Backbone bond lengths (Angstrom), bond angles and torsions (degrees), N, CA, C in turn:
res aa  C-N    CA-C-N  psi(-1)  N-CA   C-N-CA  omega(-1)  CA-C   N-CA-C  phi
1 M - - - 1.436 - - 1.560 110.46 -
2 S 1.352 118.81 122.67 1.440 119.17 -173.93 1.477 113.83 -76.38
3 G 1.292 117.91 147.81 1.535 120.97 -179.67 1.488 109.88 -91.85
4 T 1.337 119.17 4.82 1.470 121.10 -176.10 1.518 108.04 -66.24
5 A 1.342 119.15 141.43 1.371 126.34 177.11 1.563 110.39 -69.36
6 Q 1.309 115.81 140.51 1.468 117.29 -175.89 1.601 106.55 -113.03
7 Q 1.313 114.78 140.14 1.496 119.06 175.76 1.453 112.11 -77.58
8 I 1.394 119.95 135.33 1.380 123.77 177.53 1.522 111.92 -67.24
9 D 1.333 114.81 127.29 1.446 119.26 174.15 1.471 111.81 -93.62
10 R 1.312 117.73 108.21 1.483 122.73 -172.33 1.572 108.97 -64.25
11 E 1.310 120.41 -41.63 1.423 121.08 -175.88 1.509 112.03 -67.43
12 S 1.331 117.36 -45.78 1.521 115.59 178.05 1.442 110.41 -69.43
13 L 1.277 121.02 -33.04 1.486 121.70 178.77 1.559 109.05 -64.80
14 A 1.321 117.00 -40.15 1.423 121.58 177.08 1.522 115.89 -62.20
15 T 1.300 113.62 -38.73 1.403 120.57 177.59 1.581 115.42 -69.95
16 A 1.303 112.09 -42.65 1.479 118.83 -177.26 1.502 114.44 -79.46
17 F 1.384 113.76 -42.01 1.460 120.28 -171.60 1.553 105.66 -134.58
18 P 1.342 119.62 78.18 1.434 119.19 -175.53 1.489 114.57 -63.40
19 R 1.378 116.86 -40.33 1.460 119.66 177.18 1.521 114.47 -63.31
20 T 1.377 117.03 -43.73 1.451 122.24 173.49 1.509 112.86 -61.58
21 H 1.263 118.65 -42.26 1.420 123.18 175.41 1.520 112.03 -57.65
22 H 1.310 112.72 -47.12 1.493 116.54 -178.49 1.550 111.64 -63.93
23 I 1.378 119.05 -37.33 1.417 120.84 -179.72 1.524 110.27 -69.09
24 L 1.362 115.09 -45.56 1.471 116.60 -176.72 1.502 109.04 -68.21
25 T 1.322 118.16 -39.40 1.433 115.46 178.50 1.495 114.54 -62.93
26 L 1.336 115.98 -43.64 1.482 122.76 175.25 1.526 110.48 -58.36
27 E 1.355 115.93 -45.48 1.430 117.94 -175.49 1.541 114.16 -74.44
28 F 1.303 115.03 -39.85 1.470 114.79 -165.72 1.558 114.41 -114.34
29 G 1.354 116.08 -33.11 1.498 118.64 -159.64 1.426 117.38 -103.43
30 D 1.354 120.88 -52.24 1.398 126.07 -161.68 1.518 111.24 -100.83
31 R 1.338 118.25 106.99 1.442 120.12 -179.20 1.505 116.37 -64.73
32 K 1.395 115.48 -17.25 1.444 117.01 176.69 1.470 114.38 -62.67
33 D 1.369 115.88 -35.89 1.470 119.96 179.24 1.508 113.35 -64.01
34 F 1.359 116.47 -33.84 1.426 124.67 178.57 1.561 113.01 -66.61
35 D 1.344 110.44 -29.17 1.443 119.78 177.54 1.466 119.01 -93.61
36 D 1.268 114.50 3.76 1.512 119.54 -178.26 1.488 113.97 -56.63
37 P 1.326 120.26 112.77 1.492 123.29 -173.96 1.471 109.88 -60.59
38 R 1.379 119.45 -20.84 1.504 117.27 -179.40 1.458 113.43 -72.31
39 R 1.394 115.12 -18.88 1.475 119.08 177.60 1.506 115.87 -109.08
40 E 1.336 114.27 -5.50 1.483 113.97 -176.98 1.477 113.35 -69.05
41 W 1.340 120.55 -25.45 1.408 123.76 -179.98 1.559 110.66 -66.86
42 R 1.337 114.53 -30.66 1.468 119.10 -179.69 1.595 107.66 -72.96
43 R 1.338 113.97 -39.86 1.480 119.21 178.27 1.478 110.45 -63.61
44 L 1.314 116.58 -44.06 1.427 118.97 -179.27 1.506 112.18 -66.76
45 F 1.335 116.75 -36.96 1.499 118.71 178.96 1.458 109.39 -67.58
46 S 1.381 115.75 -33.13 1.467 120.38 -179.92 1.512 107.18 -64.37
47 E 1.283 118.29 -49.09 1.539 119.87 178.66 1.461 111.71 -63.36
48 L 1.380 121.29 -35.49 1.401 124.76 178.62 1.565 111.10 -61.51
49 L 1.384 113.67 -50.90 1.435 119.71 -178.18 1.516 110.69 -71.11
50 G 1.267 120.68 -36.59 1.508 121.25 179.44 1.495 109.80 -68.82
51 T 1.349 118.87 -45.82 1.485 120.86 -178.14 1.527 109.92 -65.08
52 F 1.364 114.91 -41.32 1.508 117.46 174.25 1.525 111.58 -54.60
53 A 1.297 119.10 -49.35 1.426 124.15 -178.80 1.538 113.99 -62.17
54 L 1.349 111.46 -42.15 1.543 114.76 176.86 1.479 112.60 -63.18
55 V 1.343 114.36 -51.31 1.531 116.78 -176.84 1.549 111.79 -69.05
56 L 1.350 117.13 -30.21 1.423 118.33 172.67 1.571 114.86 -54.45
57 V 1.405 109.57 -47.67 1.435 114.95 -174.79 1.588 109.52 -80.92
58 A 1.338 119.51 -34.91 1.416 120.55 -176.93 1.586 111.09 -74.16
59 A 1.352 117.25 -45.80 1.429 119.20 177.67 1.474 112.79 -74.06
60 G 1.355 116.50 -38.14 1.439 121.61 178.51 1.500 109.30 -62.47
61 G 1.314 117.20 -42.59 1.484 120.10 179.86 1.562 109.24 -64.43
62 G 1.258 115.35 -44.12 1.526 118.55 177.31 1.510 110.86 -63.04
63 L 1.251 119.83 -40.22 1.493 122.63 174.88 1.511 112.83 -59.34
64 L 1.296 118.18 -50.87 1.483 121.93 -177.03 1.487 110.78 -74.03
65 H 1.338 123.14 -24.65 1.423 123.27 170.75 1.505 111.87 -69.88
66 A 1.337 116.24 -40.16 1.498 118.87 175.55 1.489 114.20 -64.31
67 K 1.357 115.53 -27.26 1.479 118.17 177.26 1.556 109.53 -88.66
68 G 1.314 118.22 2.32 1.471 121.61 174.54 1.509 114.96 78.24
69 Q 1.347 115.84 20.54 1.473 119.12 -177.18 1.520 116.09 -96.52
70 I 1.356 115.44 -18.91 1.496 118.92 175.75 1.496 103.77 -138.92
71 S 1.370 114.05 159.23 1.461 121.44 176.57 1.447 113.48 -70.94
72 L 1.334 117.04 161.80 1.493 123.29 175.67 1.538 104.25 -63.60
73 A 1.314 120.99 -46.88 1.451 121.89 -178.19 1.615 112.48 -51.37
74 A 1.345 113.10 -47.26 1.505 116.21 177.19 1.411 110.75 -63.55
75 A 1.373 121.49 -39.33 1.436 123.23 -178.83 1.527 114.52 -59.72
76 V 1.360 115.56 -35.38 1.451 117.41 -174.08 1.470 112.44 -100.28
77 V 1.313 119.33 -15.96 1.483 118.84 175.76 1.535 109.65 -80.49
78 A 1.337 115.24 -35.93 1.496 118.62 -176.62 1.455 116.42 -55.15
79 P 1.374 117.92 -36.62 1.516 113.48 177.09 1.492 111.00 -72.92
80 G 1.273 121.51 -30.44 1.525 122.00 176.64 1.568 107.87 -62.91
81 L 1.348 114.69 -44.93 1.505 116.28 178.98 1.486 111.04 -60.65
82 M 1.335 117.00 -43.30 1.400 122.60 -179.74 1.477 113.02 -61.16
83 V 1.318 116.41 -44.93 1.581 118.56 174.28 1.484 112.60 -60.25
84 M 1.371 119.95 -39.92 1.409 120.31 171.73 1.447 112.28 -52.25
85 A 1.244 118.06 -49.82 1.509 122.17 -175.15 1.541 110.30 -67.54
86 I 1.288 119.08 -39.89 1.448 123.75 176.27 1.528 110.46 -60.49
87 I 1.239 120.95 -51.10 1.455 124.23 178.45 1.508 110.81 -57.60
88 L 1.348 118.06 -41.37 1.437 118.13 -175.98 1.486 110.75 -73.29
89 F 1.289 119.63 -38.29 1.457 119.18 -170.46 1.533 113.55 -95.22
90 M 1.313 119.74 -13.75 1.438 117.36 177.29 1.605 113.33 -151.98
91 G 1.305 115.66 13.08 1.414 118.07 176.62 1.502 112.79 -59.59
92 A 1.335 118.30 -32.39 1.448 121.44 178.51 1.529 113.76 -69.98
93 V 1.254 117.83 -9.73 1.492 115.81 -175.80 1.571 109.76 -93.00
94 S 1.292 115.70 -44.77 1.411 120.40 -176.72 1.565 119.78 -118.09
95 G 1.334 108.76 -12.59 1.438 118.27 -174.60 1.582 110.72 95.24
96 A 1.344 114.19 -4.96 1.482 118.28 -178.82 1.470 115.59 49.30
97 H 1.294 116.70 57.25 1.485 117.72 179.54 1.468 109.14 -77.67
98 L 1.306 122.38 -48.61 1.410 128.37 172.93 1.617 113.13 60.40
99 N 1.310 115.92 8.24 1.433 122.55 -167.35 1.507 111.79 -156.75
100 P 1.272 120.11 124.06 1.454 122.70 -177.45 1.564 108.45 -59.14
101 A 1.294 120.00 -38.61 1.433 121.84 -178.42 1.549 111.70 -63.91
102 V 1.318 115.59 -34.48 1.443 121.81 178.76 1.518 110.62 -69.49
103 S 1.314 116.43 -45.23 1.477 121.21 175.65 1.528 113.35 -57.28
104 L 1.404 112.85 -45.02 1.462 117.34 177.18 1.506 110.83 -63.91
105 A 1.266 119.09 -38.55 1.444 118.56 -177.85 1.528 111.49 -69.39
106 F 1.295 117.61 -42.35 1.502 119.24 173.47 1.471 110.74 -57.57
107 A 1.378 121.90 -44.74 1.491 122.08 -179.31 1.505 108.65 -64.80
108 L 1.298 121.32 -39.16 1.422 121.41 -179.67 1.462 113.98 -66.90
109 R 1.251 119.03 -28.77 1.492 125.29 176.83 1.553 111.79 -80.94
110 G 1.377 114.10 -10.42 1.458 116.76 179.49 1.493 112.50 86.37
111 D 1.351 119.93 11.02 1.440 122.93 179.31 1.574 114.49 -94.22
112 F 1.301 114.33 -5.11 1.494 117.10 -173.77 1.572 105.41 -142.61
113 P 1.335 119.17 130.57 1.436 120.75 -177.26 1.559 110.70 -65.01
114 W 1.303 114.74 132.64 1.512 119.84 178.85 1.462 113.52 -57.54
115 R 1.365 117.94 -33.74 1.491 118.94 -176.77 1.507 111.52 -69.41
116 R 1.316 121.59 -15.67 1.409 121.18 174.76 1.461 115.86 -95.92
117 V 1.323 117.64 -1.56 1.458 120.22 -177.33 1.578 109.13 -68.59
118 P 1.306 121.11 -44.13 1.435 120.02 -176.57 1.554 111.52 -59.34
119 G 1.379 118.70 -45.23 1.442 124.54 176.81 1.520 111.16 -55.68
120 Y 1.331 114.97 -50.65 1.546 118.98 -179.78 1.511 110.32 -59.70
121 I 1.360 119.70 -44.06 1.450 120.40 -175.68 1.616 111.56 -68.76
122 V 1.311 112.87 -40.02 1.472 118.28 177.34 1.584 111.28 -60.81
123 I 1.332 115.19 -45.03 1.448 119.79 -174.28 1.552 108.20 -71.79
124 Q 1.350 116.67 -33.41 1.417 121.67 177.51 1.538 110.10 -63.43
125 L 1.273 115.81 -39.24 1.495 122.41 -178.72 1.520 106.68 -70.42
126 V 1.322 118.52 -41.17 1.418 119.74 -179.44 1.570 111.36 -67.12
127 G 1.276 116.91 -44.23 1.491 119.41 173.22 1.490 113.35 -55.28
128 A 1.340 118.65 -46.94 1.392 121.21 178.52 1.529 113.96 -65.75
129 T 1.297 117.95 -32.46 1.488 118.63 174.97 1.487 112.07 -72.84
130 L 1.292 118.35 -37.17 1.477 121.31 178.65 1.587 109.74 -61.69
131 A 1.361 113.14 -42.90 1.438 115.45 179.29 1.563 112.82 -64.58
132 A 1.331 115.07 -38.63 1.452 118.62 177.84 1.577 112.53 -67.71
133 L 1.326 112.07 -36.70 1.502 115.78 179.34 1.600 108.00 -68.32
134 F 1.275 115.69 -34.93 1.514 119.43 175.30 1.495 110.57 -60.27
135 L 1.329 115.34 -48.99 1.491 120.11 177.53 1.513 112.77 -57.83
136 R 1.387 117.08 -42.08 1.426 117.60 177.22 1.460 113.72 -66.63
137 W 1.302 117.35 -34.92 1.474 120.86 177.41 1.605 110.29 -65.94
138 V 1.318 116.73 -35.69 1.459 117.90 179.73 1.511 114.26 -80.88
139 F 1.328 116.38 -42.75 1.469 120.26 -170.09 1.558 112.36 -107.97
140 G 1.350 115.65 -14.27 1.512 117.55 -171.70 1.604 107.51 86.52
141 N 1.273 109.98 173.28 1.482 117.89 -179.44 1.504 110.28 -83.08
142 V 1.382 114.65 79.36 1.415 119.55 -177.65 1.531 108.39 -127.79
143 E 1.304 112.66 152.96 1.528 120.60 173.12 1.594 111.01 54.52
144 H 1.350 115.29 35.63 1.435 118.40 178.83 1.523 113.24 59.46
145 L 1.265 118.26 15.71 1.510 125.21 -174.92 1.488 111.18 52.68
146 G 1.311 117.84 39.34 1.489 119.08 176.48 1.544 113.78 76.82
147 A 1.300 115.08 19.47 1.555 115.73 -176.21 1.550 108.31 -66.76
148 T 1.298 113.80 153.14 1.452 118.58 176.93 1.530 109.87 -85.04
149 L 1.318 114.10 128.53 1.507 122.51 -179.04 1.507 109.51 -140.67
150 P 1.287 116.76 153.21 1.466 120.59 173.45 1.446 111.97 -54.30
151 G 1.299 122.54 138.64 1.476 123.47 -176.34 1.448 111.10 -75.35
152 P 1.350 117.04 164.56 1.505 120.33 -177.39 1.497 110.02 -58.88
153 G 1.357 114.17 133.39 1.447 120.89 -179.16 1.591 115.01 87.29
154 Y 1.305 114.51 -1.75 1.490 116.11 179.40 1.595 107.29 -115.75
155 Q 1.354 112.05 145.22 1.465 121.04 179.47 1.520 109.15 -93.95
156 N 1.430 113.58 166.80 1.453 117.99 179.60 1.516 111.02 -57.57
157 W 1.244 119.84 -39.95 1.470 120.07 -175.17 1.551 111.51 -65.51
158 Q 1.239 120.91 -31.34 1.383 128.62 178.91 1.555 105.90 -70.02
159 A 1.304 117.46 -52.06 1.457 120.82 178.26 1.477 110.75 -61.24
160 L 1.336 118.96 -35.17 1.517 122.42 178.20 1.476 110.98 -62.42
161 L 1.346 115.51 -48.22 1.470 117.56 -179.53 1.524 111.35 -64.69
162 M 1.270 116.92 -36.31 1.474 119.46 178.21 1.518 110.55 -63.92
163 E 1.362 115.45 -46.66 1.452 120.23 179.60 1.575 112.57 -57.52
164 I 1.343 113.15 -42.18 1.457 119.52 179.24 1.534 114.26 -58.20
165 V 1.381 111.16 -50.06 1.477 116.60 -179.20 1.498 110.59 -68.39
166 L 1.351 119.48 -48.49 1.463 121.58 179.27 1.496 112.84 -53.66
167 T 1.403 116.72 -49.92 1.415 118.09 179.03 1.468 114.40 -66.43
168 A 1.233 120.65 -36.14 1.489 121.46 175.58 1.480 112.84 -54.88
169 L 1.398 112.66 -40.03 1.482 115.58 -177.71 1.484 108.13 -78.61
170 L 1.281 120.14 -37.70 1.484 122.02 177.18 1.557 113.22 -59.36
171 V 1.243 116.42 -47.79 1.458 120.94 177.87 1.503 111.53 -68.22
172 S 1.333 118.52 -33.42 1.402 119.32 175.93 1.560 111.72 -63.89
173 V 1.404 114.73 -37.71 1.472 116.50 173.70 1.443 114.07 -64.78
174 I 1.304 114.44 -42.55 1.533 119.56 175.59 1.521 112.51 -60.38
175 L 1.308 118.08 -48.17 1.404 117.07 -179.63 1.528 113.32 -67.79
176 G 1.285 115.19 -30.13 1.496 119.55 178.99 1.502 111.08 -68.91
177 T 1.295 118.21 -43.60 1.462 119.19 -177.77 1.530 112.21 -75.02
178 A 1.315 115.07 -7.45 1.571 119.21 177.57 1.483 107.40 -110.69
179 S 1.352 118.85 26.28 1.516 117.19 -178.53 1.563 107.01 -93.91
180 A 1.350 111.39 171.71 1.502 114.94 -176.12 1.554 113.09 -66.69
181 A 1.267 119.54 -17.84 1.453 120.92 -177.97 1.565 111.81 -87.43
182 Q 1.298 117.89 -6.51 1.457 121.89 -173.95 1.561 111.70 -136.32
183 N 1.272 117.72 174.47 1.390 121.86 -174.99 1.559 109.90 -119.19
184 V 1.377 119.55 151.01 1.370 122.00 160.86 1.475 112.77 -73.77
185 G 1.304 117.88 173.67 1.465 119.23 -175.54 1.510 113.46 111.52
186 P 1.240 115.86 -133.71 1.530 118.12 -179.65 1.506 113.27 -61.59
187 I 1.368 118.83 -36.25 1.394 119.36 -177.11 1.635 109.54 -62.30
188 A 1.296 112.63 -52.24 1.403 122.20 -179.89 1.513 107.45 -57.65
189 A 1.366 118.13 -48.61 1.420 119.42 -176.03 1.539 112.20 -57.98
190 L 1.348 115.43 -45.62 1.449 117.27 -174.79 1.630 106.93 -71.06
191 G 1.334 113.07 -42.80 1.449 115.51 -170.53 1.588 108.44 -67.59
192 V 1.343 118.75 -47.03 1.476 121.84 -179.54 1.441 113.04 -70.92
193 G 1.302 120.32 -47.26 1.406 124.16 -177.74 1.558 110.99 -67.79
194 G 1.299 116.32 -40.84 1.471 120.64 173.38 1.526 114.63 -62.44
195 Y 1.351 117.25 -37.52 1.456 120.08 177.74 1.505 111.30 -66.96
196 I 1.403 115.42 -41.82 1.451 117.11 -179.27 1.487 109.48 -62.66
197 A 1.287 121.02 -43.42 1.464 124.14 -179.51 1.508 109.16 -63.08
198 L 1.352 120.26 -45.45 1.397 123.72 177.34 1.519 115.53 -59.41
199 A 1.294 113.25 -46.41 1.496 116.54 177.80 1.509 112.57 -59.33
200 G 1.256 113.48 -43.19 1.494 117.98 -178.32 1.505 114.15 -66.31
201 L 1.382 118.28 -35.45 1.412 123.66 179.56 1.522 111.19 -61.32
202 W 1.312 120.96 -32.11 1.442 118.97 -178.35 1.531 116.54 -111.35
203 A 1.308 119.36 -22.79 1.403 122.33 -169.89 1.577 112.10 -113.82
204 A 1.312 117.55 -3.31 1.497 119.63 177.18 1.508 113.75 -56.10
205 P 1.302 117.73 -40.44 1.523 115.82 -175.85 1.477 113.22 -68.22
206 V 1.408 118.84 -11.67 1.441 118.91 179.44 1.492 111.22 -91.34
207 S 1.299 120.26 -50.55 1.454 125.05 -170.32 1.543 115.24 -127.16
208 G 1.296 113.89 -9.29 1.472 117.52 -172.64 1.457 117.64 83.61
209 V 1.369 112.25 -5.74 1.563 123.46 174.87 1.537 108.18 48.92
210 S 1.335 115.88 71.59 1.459 121.71 172.30 1.504 109.15 -78.40
211 M 1.386 114.35 -67.58 1.499 121.69 -176.77 1.483 111.26 65.10
212 N 1.337 119.04 14.42 1.383 122.71 -169.93 1.525 110.87 -158.45
213 P 1.351 119.22 109.61 1.508 122.00 -178.97 1.502 110.97 -59.27
214 A 1.354 118.65 -32.52 1.432 117.90 -175.38 1.535 109.87 -74.78
215 R 1.327 116.99 -36.43 1.502 120.01 178.77 1.566 109.20 -62.46
216 S 1.297 119.25 -36.28 1.413 122.01 174.85 1.455 118.15 -76.48
217 F 1.421 115.26 -27.44 1.450 119.96 -173.75 1.542 110.00 -72.82
218 G 1.270 115.90 -41.55 1.434 119.33 -172.84 1.548 113.83 -60.63
219 P 1.350 117.36 -54.48 1.498 117.73 174.74 1.509 113.46 -61.17
220 A 1.273 119.17 -35.80 1.456 124.20 -178.48 1.555 109.39 -62.35
221 L 1.323 114.91 -47.68 1.446 120.91 177.11 1.506 114.58 -63.13
222 A 1.392 112.77 -49.53 1.461 113.44 -176.53 1.504 114.62 -72.26
223 S 1.283 117.60 -29.35 1.491 118.90 176.00 1.501 114.54 -86.18
224 G 1.324 119.52 -16.55 1.417 123.81 -175.73 1.488 115.91 75.34
225 S 1.288 116.42 14.88 1.417 120.86 -177.97 1.532 109.76 -113.43
226 W 1.360 117.85 109.66 1.442 121.46 -176.48 1.599 110.96 -108.23
227 T 1.384 111.65 29.56 1.430 114.48 178.01 1.540 113.44 -64.65
228 S 1.358 113.21 120.58 1.495 119.56 179.34 1.471 113.41 67.74
229 Y 1.311 121.62 13.10 1.471 120.67 -176.92 1.521 111.20 -59.93
230 W 1.342 117.97 -34.81 1.427 120.98 -179.71 1.538 112.58 -52.39
231 V 1.307 115.67 -36.68 1.475 120.45 179.61 1.490 108.36 -57.24
232 Y 1.320 122.88 -38.07 1.373 124.30 -172.12 1.516 113.13 -91.44
233 V 1.282 114.35 5.32 1.500 121.09 167.34 1.443 112.44 -102.26
234 V 1.340 116.46 -51.35 1.502 121.74 -179.23 1.465 110.91 -67.20
235 G 1.390 120.68 -43.67 1.385 121.61 -176.79 1.562 115.58 -61.28
236 P 1.363 116.04 -53.29 1.487 116.11 176.97 1.529 114.05 -62.44
237 I 1.304 119.33 -35.47 1.431 120.18 179.12 1.572 112.23 -63.30
238 A 1.406 110.04 -46.07 1.456 116.41 -179.28 1.542 110.43 -64.73
239 G 1.355 116.31 -38.93 1.402 121.06 177.77 1.527 112.24 -59.93
240 A 1.332 114.50 -42.53 1.409 120.54 -174.95 1.548 108.37 -66.17
241 L 1.354 118.62 -40.61 1.439 121.06 179.02 1.557 110.46 -63.76
242 I 1.373 118.05 -37.80 1.444 121.89 178.20 1.520 108.09 -63.61
243 A 1.352 118.23 -39.54 1.482 121.03 -176.36 1.480 110.64 -69.48
244 V 1.379 121.26 -34.56 1.454 122.87 176.23 1.446 109.14 -70.39
245 G 1.292 123.49 -34.22 1.488 123.32 169.90 1.515 113.85 -62.59
246 C 1.316 116.05 -43.67 1.457 120.52 178.38 1.511 110.20 -61.76
247 A 1.338 116.20 -46.82 1.469 120.44 178.51 1.524 114.17 -59.80
248 F 1.261 119.24 -32.28 1.475 124.82 175.93 1.555 107.57 -66.34
249 V 1.298 116.56 -46.23 1.444 119.99 178.08 1.565 111.44 -63.52
250 L 1.277 117.28 -43.46 1.392 122.15 -175.32 1.490 112.69 -73.29
251 R 1.374 118.25 -43.12 1.478 120.45 -171.05 1.485 113.54 -130.27
252 G 1.321 120.27 8.13 1.481 120.32 -177.38 1.490 114.03 80.05
253 R 1.328 112.43 -159.44 1.470 120.45 179.14 1.573 110.53 -66.54
254 G 1.363 113.03 146.21 1.416 117.39 171.98 1.466 117.76 -80.32
255 G 1.319 118.61 -156.88 1.450 121.77 172.46 1.563 110.76 87.32
256 D 1.352 118.53 8.36 1.512 115.34 178.75 1.470 108.93 -70.17
257 V 1.366 113.30 168.22 1.425 117.22 -168.46 1.535 113.33 -68.23
258 I 1.346 117.91 -37.04 1.439 118.91 -177.11 1.496 113.24 -76.95
259 S 1.338 117.57 -38.83 1.440 119.57 178.59 1.538 111.12 -68.42
260 R 1.326 115.45 -33.02 1.478 117.89 175.11 1.520 113.06 -62.69
261 A 1.371 114.11 -37.42 1.434 115.59 177.71 1.492 113.29 -72.77
262 A 1.343 113.24 -30.47 1.568 116.60 177.57 1.569 106.69 -70.00
263 G 1.286 119.55 -38.63 1.433 119.56 -176.33 1.508 112.74 -75.21
264 S 1.310 118.37 -34.00 1.409 125.09 -175.69 1.528 117.32 -85.67
265 G 1.345 109.82 -26.78 1.521 112.70 -177.45 1.531 109.36 99.50
266 V 1.278 115.06 154.31 1.508 121.40 176.80 1.538 109.01 -134.79
267 L 1.297 113.54 138.06 1.471 118.35 -174.64 1.500 114.12 -120.96
268 D 1.343 119.32 -19.91 1.418 121.59 -177.60 1.525 111.95 -77.19
269 E 1.387 115.58 137.84 1.422 119.99 172.61 1.529 115.23 -60.31
270 G 1.311 120.22 131.87 1.410 123.78 -178.34 1.518 114.40 88.86
271 A 1.311 121.05 -8.05 1.417 123.42 -175.77 1.552 110.54 -65.49
272 Q 1.400 116.58 -42.08 1.453 120.47 179.64 1.488 111.20 -57.15
273 A 1.338 119.91 -43.96 1.414 121.71 179.78 1.491 113.47 -68.31
274 A 1.325 117.31 -34.33 1.457 119.67 176.53 1.513 109.41 -69.47
275 K 1.337 117.08 -36.51 1.558 115.86 177.31 1.475 109.66 -69.92
276 A 1.309 121.40 -37.43 1.445 121.06 -179.85 1.597 110.42 -61.26
277 Q 1.321 114.55 -41.35 1.417 119.43 -179.67 1.468 111.23 -67.39
278 L 1.299 118.46 -46.84 1.452 121.87 178.93 1.559 110.82 -64.03
279 S 1.269 119.88 -37.13 1.432 120.83 174.96 1.514 114.10 -60.27
280 Q 1.360 114.00 -40.60 1.429 120.44 176.90 1.558 114.02 -65.68
281 E 1.336 114.49 -37.48 1.393 120.15 178.42 1.535 111.67 -70.63
282 I 1.405 113.35 -34.41 1.561 115.10 174.98 1.464 109.04 -63.58
283 D 1.334 117.97 -46.60 1.499 122.45 -179.76 1.546 111.79 -56.71
284 Q 1.355 115.47 -39.14 1.466 121.25 -177.55 1.566 111.84 -80.73
285 G 1.371 115.43 -5.73 1.477 120.05 -179.93 1.482 113.46 75.54
286 K 1.327 117.26 18.81 1.539 116.78 -176.16 1.504 112.91 -85.88
287 V 1.343 117.65 -24.82 1.483 118.52 -179.08 1.526 108.14 -141.50
288 V 1.362 114.33 157.71 1.435 120.24 170.98 1.530 106.58 -120.71
289 P 1.294 119.43 108.20 1.388 123.98 179.87 1.502 115.14 -64.29
290 P 1.394 123.60 150.42 1.410 120.71 174.87 1.560 111.49 -55.94
291 G 1.339 113.56 138.68 1.466 120.27 -177.14 1.510 114.14 98.69
292 I 1.315 120.61 -13.43 1.375 124.50 175.83 1.601 108.61 -105.08
293 T 1.334 116.65 124.34 1.428 121.43 -172.79 1.532 109.22 -76.21
294 G 1.316 116.38 155.62 1.483 122.14 -179.17 1.482 112.00 -61.29
295 T 1.421 117.14 -26.64 1.412 119.43 -173.48 1.499 109.87 -72.60
296 D 1.399 118.70 -17.72 1.396 121.35 -173.88 1.523 109.03 -88.64
297 T 1.400 117.81 -6.85 1.465 120.80 -169.30 1.482 110.14 -82.94
298 Q 1.279 116.43 139.22 1.480 118.96 176.67 1.551 104.98 -102.18
299 H 1.343 113.33 126.99 1.440 121.07 176.91 1.517 114.93 -95.92
300 S 1.355 115.51 131.90 1.442 118.17 -179.32 1.543 107.40 -91.84
301 G 1.330 114.92 169.44 1.419 117.77 -179.02 1.542 111.42 -72.94
302 P 1.308 120.50 167.40 1.503 125.05 176.64 1.511 112.69 -64.31
């Protein structure tokens, strides 16, 4: 039995296993399926709900910490835990971007259609605003509603540099857990959520550790305080661009079938299991999915 990797034949697969072909095509191959307008509303609702939950916890934790009711550690770890939960329970629907910088990075890598980026960003800003308005309704307009601001004794430029570096690392983690060699799901949840908590534990006193223009937008709009907001737009976007460059150096061009599915979201039942199996077969050199060139294939011995 030869160990040479075999190219997937779409036509024979469709004839022999129509259901399997449908799942694999939806999951990995055909971008039209990811752009199906009949499913886009679910993806947008997923981003709305996920961003609402993230900002509710992140800004709410910041607000309560400012009032002296919870510790800084609790305030910065809570968003990481929330992101873990969001990725696990609905990352397969929309890709769980929750962050305009992440949507931009996925698009630049070729894993997410550019025409869907504006809708994602708008709905993320809406979700963040709704969360901040909820906090204002519950607590009143106090403590800037948990807005991210440079810490005492730090200037805007220091917070900006911190946001650039922190976001570059965050987006690098996200792009890494969505690469062809790995899977979304628990790996991404632990990696991304753990990084958010870790970054907050050491860097929150400097910049507030936003790494997300939407997270900073909601409280700024609801509280009417735009102090230093530009830092939390420029910093995350610049960091995302750096992360995309690093991903190119580490893994080459984007747009592979698995990372495309991770960025775009998956809606069909069973597709996550199919993706996990195909990822394992890619790592073992058994198959070459559509979209991966033969030059990238590793051949094992006979």
